[in-house]
C-alpha positions as CSV (number, residue, x, y, z in Angstrom):
1,M,58.7,-33.8,53.2
2,L,62.0,-32.0,53.8
3,P,65.5,-32.8,52.4
4,N,67.5,-34.4,55.5
5,P,70.7,-33.0,54.7
6,L,72.5,-35.7,56.5
7,K,70.9,-38.8,54.8
8,Q,72.3,-36.9,51.7
9,K,75.6,-36.4,52.6
10,L,76.3,-39.8,53.4
11,K,74.8,-41.2,50.7
12,N,77.2,-38.6,48.7
13,G,80.2,-40.1,50.2
14,E,81.5,-36.6,52.1
15,L,82.8,-36.4,55.8
16,V,80.6,-36.3,58.6
17,L,81.8,-36.0,62.0
18,G,79.8,-34.9,65.2
19,P,81.4,-35.3,69.1
20,F,80.6,-37.7,71.6
21,I,79.3,-35.8,74.8
22,N,79.0,-37.1,78.4
23,C,76.8,-35.2,79.7
24,A,73.2,-35.4,79.3
25,D,72.1,-31.6,80.4
26,A,70.5,-30.4,76.6
27,A,73.0,-27.4,75.9
28,F,75.7,-29.7,74.8
29,M,73.2,-30.3,72.0
30,E,72.7,-27.2,70.5
31,I,75.9,-26.2,70.5
32,S,76.7,-28.5,69.2
33,G,73.7,-28.3,66.6
34,H,74.5,-24.4,66.1
35,A,78.4,-25.0,66.0
36,G,77.5,-26.8,62.6
37,F,77.5,-30.5,63.5
38,Y,74.9,-32.8,61.6
39,I,75.3,-35.0,64.5
40,A,76.0,-35.9,68.2
41,A,76.4,-39.0,70.2
42,I,75.8,-38.7,73.7
43,D,77.0,-41.1,76.2
44,L,76.5,-41.8,80.0
45,E,79.2,-44.6,79.8
46,R,82.2,-43.5,81.4
47,G,82.1,-40.3,83.7
48,P,80.0,-39.6,87.2
49,L,76.3,-38.2,85.7
50,E,76.0,-35.4,88.3
51,T,79.1,-33.4,87.5
52,C,77.4,-32.5,84.3
53,F,74.0,-31.0,85.7
54,L,73.8,-27.5,86.5
């Protein structure tokens, strides 16, 4: 099994940052991964969902 870099950072007490994404388009998750984030949360509670889809 491959080591999980997020779990390793948390075990070592390192700071892990990630964005809250308020759009359901998968491209935003891909972009956050390519930007170097280890984690991202989708939050669709506050905002119109219709404006997010292309």
